[in-house]
N, C-alpha and C positions, 0 to 999 in steps of 0.2 A: 518717883512718880512722873518726872519729865521723860524718862525713856518710855513708860507705858503709853504717855499720852502721844508722843511722837510714832509709836507702832501703831496704834489705834487709827491715827490721822492718815497713815501711810496705807493702810489695808482698806479704809473706807472706800475708794473709787473702784476697787476690783470688782465687786459683784455688779456695779452699774457697767463697768466696760465689757464684762463677759456676757451680760444679758444684751447689750447692745450689738455685742458679734453675732449671738445666737439668733437675734431677730434679723439680722441682714442675711444670716446663711439660710434662715429657714425658708422653704418655698413659699411663694406668694400664694394667693387665695385660689386663683385659677389653676395654678399649678398643683396645689394640694388636692383640689377637687379632681384633677386630671390623674393623678397617681391614685387616687382611691377607686378609680373606675376599673372594672375587670376587664374590659377590653384593652385598656393600658397595659396592664400586667401580662394579658396574652401577646400583644404586639412586642413588649419588651423581650418576652420569654422567646418569642420566634425569632427576634433579631439575635439574640444570645446564642441560640441554637444554629442558625444560619452561620454567624460569625465563627462558631467553633467547627461546625462541618467545613467551612471554607477554609479554616487554617489547616484542618487535617488533610484536606485534598491537596493544598498546595505542598504541605509536608511530605504527603506520600508520593506526589508526582515529582518533587525535587530529589528526593532519595530514592527513586526508582528509574532503574536503566535497563532498557530493552535490547537483550543481545541475543535474540531469538532467531528463527530461521530467515527472516527477511533482512536483518542486519549482517547475519553471517554470510548470506547470499551476495550482498552488495560488497562487503570485504573481498570475498573470494572473487567477484567479479572485476573489481579494481585491481587486486594482486595479479590477474590473467593478462588484463591489458597492460600491465607495467613490465612484468617478466614473462608473459607468453606462455604460462604453465599454470595449473591449477594447485594451489598450496596444498602441501601434505598436512596432516594433522598437526604436528608441532607447529609449523609455520601459521597454520590458522589458530592455533591456541595463542599463539604470540600476537597475531593480528588482534584478536578479540581483547586481550590483556592491553594492548595499546589503545584501542578504542575506548575501553572502560576507563582507563587513566585520562585521556584526553577529554571525555565527556565530564569526569568528575571535577578536573582542574577548570573546566570551561564554566560549570555552573558554580563553582565556587567563586571563580573570577567575577562572574556576573553579579552574584550575592554581595560581593564587596563593592560593586560598582565600578569595576576596573573596565568595563565596555564604554563608559561615560567619558568624554573628553579625549578620545584617542582617534586621531585623524585617520589612520590606517583602517581602523575597526569601520569609523563611519563610512568611509569610502566603499569598503567592501559590502557592507550592508546595502548602501546605495547602489552600487552594482547588481547584487543580487536582486534586489526590488525591481531594477529596471529590466534584467532578464525575465524574471516571473511574470511582469505585466506584459512584456512582448509575446511570450509564449500564450497568455491567456487572452490577448486581444490582437490576433494576426489578422492583417487585412486580407480579404476575399482575393482569390486568385483572378488575375485579368482575363478578359476575353480576348479573342483574337482581334476584335475590332479596336479595342483600347491598345494592344501592342501596336497594331498598325498604325493607329492615330499618333501613337507616341514615337513610332519611329520616324513617321513624316515630319514630326514637328522637331526632329533631332538627327535628320539624316546626315547633316555635315559631320556629326560626332561619329559616325559609323563608316566613314568613307575609308577606304584602303589608303594608308598615306602614301606619298610619294617615296621612293626607294633609289638608293644610288650604290652601285658597285664600284669599287675603287681599289688601288693598291698603293702601297706607301713604302718609303725607305724611312728610317728612324735614326737620329743620332741623339744619343742619350746624356750628352755633355751638359752639365749644370750651368745655368745663366746664359749668357751671350756666347759663351764658348763653343757651343754647339752650332751656332749660326754659320759660321765660314766652312766647315767641313759640309753641311747641308747644301749652301750655295753652290760650293764646287760640285757636288753631286748632281745638283740639279743642271749645270752648265754640261756635265759630262753625259747626262741622259739625253738632254737637248741635242748632244752631238752623235747620238746612237751608240754611246758606250755604256757597257754595263757598270754599275758601282755596287759596293757591299757597305752597308749601313752596320749598325749595331743590333744586337738581338733584341726585338720588342716583345715586352711581356705579353702582348696580344697578338692577333693575327696580322700577318704581313699583308694578305690580301682579304678584303672583307668582300662578304656577299652582299645581295640587295638588303641594304639597312636603311631605316627610317631615320628621320633626324633625331627623334628620342634616342633611338640605339646608338647613333653616332655620338651623341652627348653623354650616354652612358659609358661608351668605351673611352672617350677622350676628354670627358668633363666639358663644361662651357667654357671653351677655350677659343683662340683664334683659328685653329685648326678646324674645330667642328662648325664654326660660324662660317667659314670660307667655303667648305666642300659643297653644298648646295648649288653654289653659284660658279664653280669651276668649269670650264670648256671640258667636252668628253675627248678623251684621247691625248691630252697635251700634259706633260708634266708641269707641276706649279709648286710655288714656294719660295723659299722656306716658311713653314708655319710652325708655331709653338703651341705645345700642348703642356698639360701638367707631366707628362713624361720627360719631354724634351723638345727636339725640332724634328719636322718632318718634311718630305717632298712627297706629293701625291699626285696621282694619275686616275682620273675618273674614266672607268671602262664603259658603264652604261647608265642611263637613267630610266626609271619607269615613273609616269607621272601618277598623281592621286586619281584613284578610281573609285566611283560611288559602289557601294555593296547593294544588293537588292535586300528585301525584307528577310526572306529565305535564309540568305547568308547571315544575315546579321540576327536572326531571330533570338538565339541564345544569350547573346550580349544585351540585346534589348530587353528580354525578361529579366535578367539579373539588374539591369538598371532600373527598370520600371519598379520592381519589388523593393529594392533600395529606397527608392524615394517615396515609395507608399508607406513603407515601414518609417521611414523617418517623419513623414508628416503625420503619422499616427501617433508616434512619440511625441512630437510637438503638441498635439490636441490633447493627449493625456496628461501632459505637464500642465497646459493651459488650464484644464479643469481642475486639476490638484492646486495650482496656484491661487485659483479663485476662492478656494476654502481658507487661506491664509491671510493673516493680516501682517503686513510688512512695516517694520519700524525703522527709522532712521533717516536722516538728511540725505537727500539724492537718490533714494532707492527708487527703482524703476522696476516696473513689471514686464 
């Protein structure tokens, strides 16, 4: 008898609990009325059909790869650019198969999210977006008046630089050991005697070179810094470069010469278009940046 009373007492709360759960899960009055409306049935049915159709379109697109004439022509064109010949049927079939494999691996990788949190992928996509927007939003071609005004405002940039013609004798000993033979050679030259130095990896006699060209040849060294101020026709030195030691004689100099607009027009057009594209890119970025909210201490726009 005691066991029966215990079982009954434990079973009593169950109906009350289940009833309470049913009441909580049951739709409220307004929701029940809404679900009874034929329009709601129509909307739910339409949403279901749309979801199924969208899912089927996504699946169909994901598992469809176009290897038709356009793709084949593109593969063939890239092959010609690389190898200089049209691919034969066997090579073309191999190109198609490689394309299909690459496309499948790419789509499966994207489906797994492998494109996320990959700095190389993110950088590549950013570059492609930049190239795409540059092609879609190219600044208009400048007029002759605009180019002329740009040239006038930057005439110093287009001046023909001063140039120096010189000859040199080189001593390729490392450290300070090359200074003594270079100094002896300088004294011999001053006395009118010929001297023989080491074989220089560059030219022994330089044509008319600008200062930039001199620095590209000898580096930013004592020698390249001294050449513009050396007297013409006099052997000077010794001066050190990254190669070793040198004595130098300036043969002639040509001072800086301004160019006319006609002479500099091609360079002016190149620089104008480069600056216009840079300004357009900055404006595109400014408009995009305005759409975003930046979070973080010290963030600047």
